[in-house]
C-alpha positions, 0 to 999 in steps of 0.5 A: 469619790464624790464629785466636786461642787466648786472651788473652795569633780573639781573643788569650788576653787576651780570655777569655770569663767567662760559663759558662766551659768547663773549659779556660777555667777552667784558663786563668783559674786559671793566669794568676792563679796567682802565680809562686811557686805554679806548681809547685803548679799543675803538681802539682795539675792537670797531672801524670799519674794514676799508676794510670791511666797504669799501666793504659794501659801494661800494655794496650799491653804486652799488645797489643805481645806479641799483635801480635808473636806473631799479626800476619802479612802473608801477601801479602809475598814475604819474611816480615814480622812485628812486631819491636817496638811503641813508644809515641810522641808525647806519651804516649811522651816522659814529659811527658804532660798529665793530660788529654791523650788522644791518642798514637801507637803505632808498629809496627816491622816486620821485613824492610822494606828502605827508607823507601819500602817503608813508604809503598808498603805502608802500606795493606797493613800497616794492613789486617792490623794492624786485623784482628789488633787486632779479634781482640785486642779479642774476646779481652780483653773481660773484661780490666780495660781495653777497646779500641775500634777506630774506624771507618775512613774509606774514603777514607783506608785508611792511617789506623787509630785505637783508644781504650783505656779502663780499667774502674777509671777510667770516662770516661777514654780514650786515643786511639792512632793506629797507625803502621807504620814501617820499622825504620831504626835496628835495636836501639836501646840507651841510648847509641845514636847512628845511623850517618851512613848512616842519615841519608844514606839519609833525606836522599836519600829525602826530597829526591828525593821531597819527603817531608821530615819524613814518616819521623820515626816511624822515629826515635820511640825517639830522640825518647823518649830525648831528652825522657825523659833531661831532669831531672824539673823540666824535664819539669814545665816542658814540661807547663806550656808544653803546658798553656798551648799547649792553652789558646791552641789552644782560645781561638784556634782555627785552625792553630798551630805543632806542639806538639812545637815547644814541647817542643823550645823549652822544652828549648832555653830550659832548656839555654841559660838555666839548665841546672840541675836546680833552677830557678825555674819561672816564669822558665823559663815566661817565657823560653819565651814570650819565645822564642815572641814572638821567633819570627822570629829562632829557629834551634834545632838539636842535634847529639846524633844527627846532626852536621856531620862527614859532607859530605852531612849538612853540606850538607843541614843548611846548607840547612835552617839557611838557611831562613826563620825560625823554624827548629826542627830535630827533634833526631832527624830533620834533615829535619823542621823544626818551624818550618814554612812558615806564619809566620801560625800563629807570629804568632798564638801570639806575640800570645797569648804577649805577652798572657800575659807581663803576667799574675800568673803572672810576678809575685812576691807583692809585685807585682814582675815576674820576669826571664826567663833572658835567653837571648832577649836575646843576639844569639848563643847556643851551648851545648856539653855533654859527655855520655857521650863525645858532643858535643851542641849547642843553638844559637839565632841572632838576626840582626836584619838578616835573617830568613834564616840566615847561612852556616855553616862548621865552625871549630876553636877556637884551642888545642883538640885536633881532638876539640873541633871546634866549630860557628861562624856567620859573620854576613852583615854585619860578622862576629862 
């Protein structure tokens, strides 16, 4: 490697009241906040500190340029370099909480030929990236930010983490997990839609080796776009839901559903129940909690980046949608079901949601209870929206007779031209 030349167990209703931690204090603040004050709560407690965020953003840009210039992989038969560095996870989706300190740094590499190569050479990539980050660390000690590379676990050489801090904000850090990735998408533009062959290759890789969901980092840029394109108020609602999730996680302990599942559920609630840029935050919050309590009937997916036009993808999606509820498919990776295989973690979160639904944050000043958007009360909901010439569908199916999905078939609505094909579910019992 070249030398550097210079820098370039209880439900949430049983919160303890003696010497509460900051998170428990926040829980009491939130649950006692009246519905009309939730927007102020978000502004006062959850929105990002812009200046700290900018320091972190500038640091990541410098790291990215340094790695693209300096990071070499001498053992590679074909030259491999860093093509781009993308902030992923919560930090990259523009809906981060003020005190959320974990994020992903996805390192896309040139000349990788397959998803499998990402896996087989991960240790090699991590070793080289670590050496370059250590070099960057030495070069930037006088900068406004500081990088602290975490000690590596010898038993897990494929994990690399570091912390970023800013001298202007003592005590505040962001922890990044470094994730090398196969650049399956190539150059992603604003109106980008992957070629179906990308998903066919992904499905083949994941089904043949039982690695479903393992390559979602390859689609980080689409994940970012999917959330960031939402109206500002929707992203504020996502922050509120994520804050609630963190409070429950601290109180309940143990495994809970992935936080990203709650982000997607919030977007689905808004699309199905409101769809407006201006809405009542408490109603949206209540709708999401009601969806959580009804997790056994959840089936949520989108067709913005993949759909039912290709028979291989169609067969795979049908299998995914027949899985036991809840089913929440990553909108950019059909192999990743955020509903998971552990209903116990959803049951525990649903109990917490049930308790929270009785709190003052869903009350008006006169003590009246706010209604939700109502999408949880419909037996079947489907929303199709036209945007930029593409069809996008968010669907949730509730079948009270079964926790498994009914068979899916594609059907054309009467009177619509071929370009307006829609998706239809046929119920197992009785039909619709």
